[in-house]
C-alpha positions as CSV (number, residue, x, y, z in Angstrom):
1,M,29.6,39.2,21.6
2,T,28.9,41.4,18.6
3,L,29.9,44.5,21.3
4,R,33.0,42.8,22.2
5,I,34.0,41.8,18.3
6,G,33.2,45.8,17.8
7,L,35.5,46.8,21.0
8,I,38.4,44.7,19.9
9,G,38.0,46.1,16.4
10,L,38.2,49.7,17.9
11,L,41.0,48.7,20.0
12,V,43.3,47.0,17.6
13,P,44.5,50.3,15.6
14,A,44.4,52.4,18.8
15,L,47.0,50.1,20.2
16,G,49.0,50.3,17.2
17,L,48.3,46.0,16.1
18,A,48.3,45.5,12.6
19,A,45.8,43.0,11.4
20,A,47.3,39.7,9.9
21,P,47.7,39.3,6.6
22,T,45.6,38.2,4.1
23,F,45.8,35.2,1.6
24,S,43.7,37.3,-0.8
25,K,46.1,40.6,-0.6
26,E,49.3,39.6,0.8
27,V,49.8,36.1,0.9
28,A,48.8,34.8,-3.2
29,P,51.2,37.2,-4.7
30,I,54.2,35.2,-2.6
31,L,53.2,31.9,-3.5
32,Q,52.7,33.2,-7.2
33,K,56.2,34.2,-7.1
34,N,58.0,31.2,-5.1
35,C,55.8,28.5,-4.9
36,Q,53.2,27.6,-7.5
37,S,55.6,26.3,-10.0
38,C,55.9,23.2,-8.1
39,H,52.5,23.4,-6.1
40,R,50.2,22.8,-8.5
41,P,48.7,19.6,-10.2
42,G,51.1,17.7,-12.2
43,E,54.2,19.0,-10.6
44,A,56.6,17.6,-8.3
45,A,55.3,19.3,-4.8
46,P,53.1,17.5,-3.2
47,F,50.0,19.5,-2.4
48,S,48.7,22.6,-4.5
49,L,48.7,25.9,-4.0
50,L,46.9,27.7,-6.2
51,T,43.7,28.9,-4.2
52,Y,42.9,29.8,-0.7
53,K,41.0,26.6,0.0
54,E,44.2,24.5,-0.7
55,A,46.6,26.9,0.9
56,R,44.6,26.9,3.7
57,P,45.0,23.6,5.9
58,W,48.6,23.8,5.2
59,A,49.4,27.6,7.0
60,S,51.5,25.9,9.6
61,S,53.7,24.1,7.5
62,I,54.4,26.4,5.2
63,K,55.3,28.8,8.2
64,E,57.9,25.9,9.4
65,A,59.1,25.5,5.8
66,V,59.9,29.0,5.2
67,Q,61.3,30.0,8.8
68,T,63.8,27.0,8.4
69,R,64.6,27.9,4.9
70,K,63.6,24.4,3.8
71,M,61.6,26.1,1.2
72,P,61.8,27.0,-1.8
73,P,64.9,24.7,-1.7
74,W,68.2,27.0,-2.6
75,F,71.1,25.6,-1.0
76,A,73.9,27.8,-2.6
77,D,76.3,29.4,0.0
78,P,75.8,33.0,-0.1
79,H,79.2,34.1,0.1
80,Y,80.1,32.7,-3.4
81,G,78.8,33.9,-6.5
82,K,75.4,35.4,-7.7
83,F,72.5,33.5,-9.5
84,S,70.1,34.8,-11.4
85,N,67.7,32.0,-10.5
86,D,68.1,32.0,-6.6
87,R,65.4,30.5,-5.2
88,T,66.0,32.5,-1.5
89,M,62.3,34.3,-0.2
90,A,63.0,37.6,0.7
91,A,63.1,37.9,4.6
92,K,59.9,40.5,4.4
93,D,57.9,37.3,2.5
94,V,58.9,35.0,4.9
95,E,57.8,37.2,7.7
96,T,54.5,38.0,5.8
97,L,53.7,33.9,5.8
98,V,54.6,33.8,9.3
99,A,51.9,36.4,10.7
100,W,49.3,35.1,8.2
101,A,49.9,31.8,9.9
102,N,50.3,33.4,13.4
103,G,47.1,35.4,12.6
104,G,44.7,32.4,11.8
105,A,45.5,32.1,8.1
106,P,42.4,34.5,7.3
107,E,41.5,34.7,3.3
108,G,40.4,38.5,3.0
109,N,38.7,39.6,0.1
110,P,38.9,37.6,-2.8
111,K,38.5,40.9,-5.2
112,D,42.3,41.7,-3.7
113,L,43.4,38.7,-5.4
114,P,46.4,39.0,-8.2
115,K,45.6,37.9,-11.6
116,P,46.2,34.0,-12.1
117,V,49.4,33.0,-13.3
118,A,48.9,31.4,-16.8
119,F,50.6,28.2,-17.0
120,V,50.5,26.5,-20.4
121,D,49.1,23.4,-20.6
122,G,51.5,22.0,-17.7
123,W,54.4,23.1,-19.7
124,N,56.8,25.8,-18.2
125,I,58.4,26.7,-21.3
126,G,54.9,27.7,-23.2
127,K,53.7,25.8,-26.1
128,P,56.6,23.2,-27.4
129,D,57.2,23.6,-31.2
130,L,58.0,19.9,-31.0
131,T,56.6,17.1,-28.4
132,V,58.5,14.0,-28.5
133,K,56.8,11.3,-26.4
134,M,57.6,7.8,-25.7
135,S,55.2,5.5,-28.2
136,Q,54.0,3.0,-25.2
137,P,53.9,3.1,-22.0
138,Y,56.3,1.5,-19.8
139,E,54.9,-0.6,-17.1
140,V,56.9,-0.3,-13.4
141,P,56.6,-3.6,-11.3
142,A,55.7,-2.6,-7.7
143,S,59.3,-4.3,-6.2
144,G,62.5,-5.1,-7.3
145,T,65.8,-3.1,-9.0
146,I,65.1,-1.8,-13.0
147,D,68.4,-1.0,-14.6
148,Y,68.2,2.3,-16.4
149,Q,65.9,2.5,-19.9
150,Y,66.9,3.6,-23.4
151,I,64.1,4.9,-25.2
152,L,65.1,5.8,-28.6
153,V,62.7,8.3,-30.3
154,P,63.4,9.4,-34.1
155,L,63.2,13.1,-34.7
156,N,62.4,12.9,-38.4
157,L,63.8,16.6,-38.8
158,T,64.9,16.8,-42.2
159,E,66.7,20.2,-41.4
160,D,68.6,21.6,-38.2
161,K,67.4,23.4,-35.4
162,W,68.7,25.5,-33.1
163,V,66.5,24.6,-29.6
164,S,66.2,27.7,-27.1
165,S,63.9,25.9,-24.7
166,A,63.6,22.3,-23.8
167,E,61.7,20.8,-21.0
168,V,60.9,16.8,-19.8
169,R,57.4,16.2,-18.5
170,P,57.5,12.7,-16.7
171,G,54.4,10.7,-17.0
172,N,54.6,9.2,-13.4
173,R,56.4,11.3,-10.7
174,A,55.6,8.5,-7.9
175,V,57.9,5.9,-10.3
176,V,60.1,8.2,-12.6
177,H,63.3,9.3,-10.5
178,H,65.1,10.9,-13.5
179,V,64.8,11.1,-17.1
180,I,67.9,12.6,-19.4
181,A,67.4,13.2,-22.8
182,Y,70.3,12.7,-25.2
183,L,71.0,13.7,-28.9
184,R,72.2,10.9,-30.9
185,P,73.4,12.5,-34.7
186,P,73.3,10.9,-37.7
187,G,75.5,8.6,-38.3
188,S,76.5,7.7,-34.3
189,G,77.0,4.1,-33.8
190,W,76.1,4.4,-30.2
191,L,73.0,1.9,-29.0
192,K,72.9,0.4,-32.4
193,G,70.9,-2.7,-31.1
194,A,67.7,-0.2,-29.8
195,Q,64.5,0.0,-31.8
196,P,62.1,3.0,-31.8
197,G,60.2,2.7,-28.7
198,V,61.4,-0.4,-27.5
199,P,62.9,0.1,-23.9
200,Y,66.7,-0.9,-23.9
201,V,69.5,-1.9,-21.8
202,P,73.0,-1.4,-22.9
203,K,75.0,-3.8,-22.8
204,R,78.6,-3.7,-20.9
205,G,80.5,-0.9,-23.0
206,E,78.0,0.2,-25.2
207,N,77.4,3.5,-23.6
208,G,79.4,6.0,-25.7
209,P,79.5,9.5,-26.6
210,N,76.3,11.6,-26.4
211,E,75.2,15.0,-26.2
212,F,72.9,16.1,-23.2
213,L,69.4,18.0,-24.4
214,V,67.3,18.1,-21.5
215,G,66.8,16.7,-18.1
216,Y,64.8,16.2,-15.4
217,A,64.9,15.2,-11.3
218,P,63.0,16.7,-8.7
219,G,64.0,20.3,-8.5
220,S,65.2,20.8,-11.8
221,P,64.2,23.5,-14.0
222,A,63.3,23.6,-17.6
223,T,66.0,24.9,-20.1
224,V,65.6,28.3,-20.9
225,L,68.4,29.8,-22.9
226,P,69.2,33.3,-23.2
227,E,68.3,35.4,-26.7
228,G,71.1,34.4,-29.3
229,Q,72.0,30.9,-28.1
230,G,70.5,27.2,-28.6
231,K,71.3,23.9,-28.8
232,L,71.9,22.3,-31.9
233,V,69.8,19.7,-33.3
234,Q,70.9,18.2,-36.3
235,A,68.9,16.8,-39.1
236,G,68.2,13.1,-39.0
237,S,69.4,12.9,-35.3
238,D,67.4,10.7,-32.7
239,V,66.5,11.6,-29.1
240,I,67.4,8.8,-26.7
241,L,65.6,8.9,-23.5
242,Q,67.4,7.4,-20.1
243,V,64.7,7.1,-17.8
244,H,65.2,5.9,-14.3
245,Y,62.5,4.2,-12.7
246,T,61.7,3.1,-8.8
247,T,59.6,0.6,-7.4
248,N,57.5,2.2,-4.6
249,G,55.1,-0.7,-3.4
250,K,52.7,-0.2,-6.4
251,P,52.4,-1.3,-10.0
252,G,52.6,1.7,-12.1
253,T,53.1,3.1,-15.6
254,D,54.7,5.7,-17.1
255,L,54.5,7.6,-20.8
256,S,57.0,10.5,-20.7
257,S,57.4,13.3,-23.2
258,I,59.7,16.7,-23.6
259,G,59.0,19.3,-25.0
260,L,61.1,21.7,-27.6
261,V,60.8,25.1,-28.5
262,Y,62.9,26.6,-31.2
263,A,64.7,29.8,-31.4
264,K,62.7,32.3,-33.2
265,G,65.8,34.7,-34.0
266,P,69.7,34.2,-35.2
267,V,71.7,32.1,-32.7
268,K,75.3,33.0,-32.3
269,E,76.3,30.8,-29.5
270,R,76.2,27.2,-29.4
271,V,75.3,25.8,-25.6
272,Y,77.2,22.6,-24.9
273,T,76.7,20.5,-21.6
274,V,80.1,18.8,-20.2
275,S,80.8,17.6,-16.9
276,A,84.2,17.1,-14.9
277,T,83.5,13.4,-13.3
278,N,85.4,10.9,-11.6
279,N,84.2,7.4,-11.6
280,R,87.3,5.8,-9.6
281,F,86.6,5.9,-5.9
282,A,85.6,3.2,-3.2
283,I,84.0,4.8,0.2
284,A,84.6,3.2,3.1
285,P,82.2,1.9,5.7
286,G,81.9,4.4,7.7
287,D,83.3,7.2,6.7
288,A,82.2,10.5,7.0
289,N,83.9,12.7,5.2
290,Y,84.8,11.0,2.1
291,E,86.7,13.3,-0.1
292,V,86.5,13.0,-4.0
293,K,87.9,15.5,-6.8
294,S,87.2,16.0,-10.8
295,S,88.6,18.6,-13.2
296,F,87.7,20.1,-16.5
297,E,90.5,21.8,-18.6
298,F,89.8,24.3,-21.3
299,G,91.7,24.1,-24.3
300,A,90.2,27.4,-25.7
301,E,88.7,30.3,-24.3
302,T,84.4,30.0,-23.6
303,R,82.0,31.2,-20.7
304,I,80.1,29.1,-18.0
305,N,76.4,30.1,-17.6
306,F,74.7,27.2,-15.4
307,L,76.7,24.8,-12.9
308,A,74.8,21.4,-11.6
309,P,76.3,18.9,-8.8
310,H,75.4,15.6,-9.0
311,M,75.7,12.8,-6.1
312,H,73.3,10.0,-4.7
313,L,72.2,9.4,-1.3
314,R,75.8,9.7,0.5
315,G,76.6,13.1,-1.0
316,K,77.2,16.1,1.5
317,D,78.5,18.8,-0.2
318,F,80.3,20.0,-3.6
319,K,82.2,23.3,-4.4
320,F,83.0,24.1,-8.1
321,T,86.3,26.2,-8.0
322,A,87.8,28.2,-11.5
323,V,91.7,28.3,-11.6
324,Y,92.9,30.6,-14.3
325,P,95.9,30.3,-16.4
326,T,97.5,33.1,-13.8
327,G,97.3,30.6,-10.7
328,E,94.4,32.9,-9.4
329,S,91.4,31.0,-8.0
330,E,87.7,31.6,-7.6
331,V,84.8,29.6,-6.0
332,L,81.8,29.7,-8.2
333,L,79.5,27.8,-6.8
334,N,79.7,25.9,-3.0
335,V,76.6,23.8,-1.9
336,P,77.8,23.1,1.6
337,K,74.6,20.9,2.2
338,Y,74.1,18.9,-0.6
339,D,70.4,17.0,-0.7
340,F,69.6,14.5,-3.2
341,S,65.9,15.0,-3.1
342,W,66.4,18.2,-5.2
343,Q,68.8,18.0,-8.2
344,L,68.9,22.1,-8.2
345,S,71.0,24.0,-10.9
346,Y,72.7,27.3,-10.4
347,Q,73.2,29.9,-13.2
348,P,75.7,32.5,-12.5
349,A,73.8,36.0,-12.9
350,K,77.0,37.1,-15.3
351,E,78.4,34.4,-17.4
352,I,81.9,33.5,-16.3
353,V,84.8,33.7,-19.0
354,M,86.7,30.9,-18.7
355,P,90.3,31.6,-21.0
356,A,92.1,29.0,-22.6
357,G,94.1,27.0,-20.1
358,S,91.5,27.6,-17.4
359,R,90.3,24.9,-15.7
360,I,87.3,23.5,-13.0
361,D,88.0,21.6,-10.5
362,C,85.1,20.0,-8.1
363,V,85.7,19.0,-4.7
364,A,82.7,16.8,-3.0
365,H,82.2,14.9,0.3
366,F,80.2,12.1,1.0
367,D,79.2,10.8,4.1
368,N,78.9,6.7,4.5
369,S,78.5,7.0,8.1
370,P,75.3,6.0,10.4
371,N,74.9,9.3,11.3
372,N,73.7,10.0,7.9
373,P,69.6,9.1,7.4
374,N,69.1,8.8,4.0
375,N,72.3,6.1,4.1
376,P,70.8,2.8,2.3
377,D,73.8,0.9,4.4
378,P,76.9,2.1,6.2
379,T,78.4,-1.4,6.2
380,K,79.1,-1.3,2.9
381,V,82.2,-0.2,0.8
382,V,80.4,2.2,-1.9
383,K,81.5,2.8,-5.4
384,W,80.1,4.1,-8.8
385,G,77.0,3.0,-10.0
386,D,73.5,3.6,-11.4
387,Q,71.2,3.1,-8.7
388,S,70.5,5.2,-5.8
389,W,71.8,3.2,-3.4
390,E,75.6,3.2,-5.0
391,E,76.9,7.1,-5.7
392,M,77.9,9.1,-8.8
393,M,80.4,12.5,-8.7
394,M,79.6,14.7,-11.5
395,G,80.1,18.4,-11.8
396,F,77.9,19.5,-14.5
397,F,78.4,22.8,-16.6
398,N,77.2,24.6,-19.8
399,V,79.8,26.6,-21.9
400,T,79.0,28.6,-24.8
401,V,81.3,28.8,-28.0
402,P,80.2,30.4,-31.5
403,A,77.8,28.3,-33.3
404,D,80.2,27.7,-36.3
405,K,83.1,26.8,-33.9
406,D,84.2,23.0,-33.3
407,L,83.2,21.9,-30.0
408,R,86.2,19.7,-30.0
409,S,88.4,22.8,-29.6
410,I,87.5,23.8,-25.9
411,L,89.0,20.1,-25.1
412,P,92.2,20.7,-23.5
413,Q,95.0,20.7,-26.6
414,R,97.4,17.3,-26.2
415,K,100.9,18.0,-25.9
416,P,103.1,16.6,-28.2
417,A,105.0,13.6,-26.9
418,G,108.2,14.5,-25.3
419,D,107.3,17.6,-24.3
């Protein structure tokens, strides 16, 4: 047996056959770059890929996932736009992972391992300057439908702060579908009935204007803004957490939190999240390609550095198009296969200048047919609603304006009566 192995070792280089890549030397760096942000304890992925012992049982699954481009998740049509956060794995890295799996997934020499990535207590934004937590756990039952819960958390800030990075950390990913942290500025009457720390369900008509700070859903990255940009948190503001809990057959508890990192230098531009939304639709039973459109017109010049489509289980595709005052148009983002399981955002490699009078047009299609494996019930008419078996159509995007500029200026200017 020893002689046979020795002969094989001599024949492999002689025949020009390359040895299989090893985990320590070739595979671990690829996993660090592409996978470990999610595939580690406490994150969204169902298993960890930090070590050889953890990765080895999943070698075949890793091979299939990267060959089919299921992982890393990225749904932007490459024919439109370039994105700084493009997760598409390089072809040579795919080849390496496939060769590793085909070669028996060898470990190699542990001395070849790269230095481990230093994750800070689970936070992807580094150590927060301010951590905002729910004051008491929320008890999630084993079954039933739970209305969106709104939880008021006073910030007790005595001076304005500019936030450069923000992140939501769900306390129990098994029951938390999404969390959105809104800012309620001082003097706002929004959700007046809410008490600090006490889950609250708004009454009809009680939802009002609010400012998006940061959100979480599977696949959503933390918010990290470029130097010189920030989101303004005024002194005296509160955070209101909108939490969507889903039951899974087992009771659970949740204690979610958000982390904020303040801008270290002067902020020249304010970042604000808006959306092109359409909540007036009725998707007929069985309709496999129902179309919904929405638009947002700009009253002043601004720039866009973030795009995020949002639909539910019947979502099929989503497209953002910029329409300029010259009449020219440009597809900014096309997502031909929308996946509700991954709420991704897309960051243009260069900020997109939108002159005054420009418009963002969004077009989405929904599949309410029996051929949609995620369709809760193809026999029902589907309208706008909070729950996953209802639908939404929202095209989120970030706009930047000078830090001292009135945000209302970006809204379309009302024309005098009679014009």
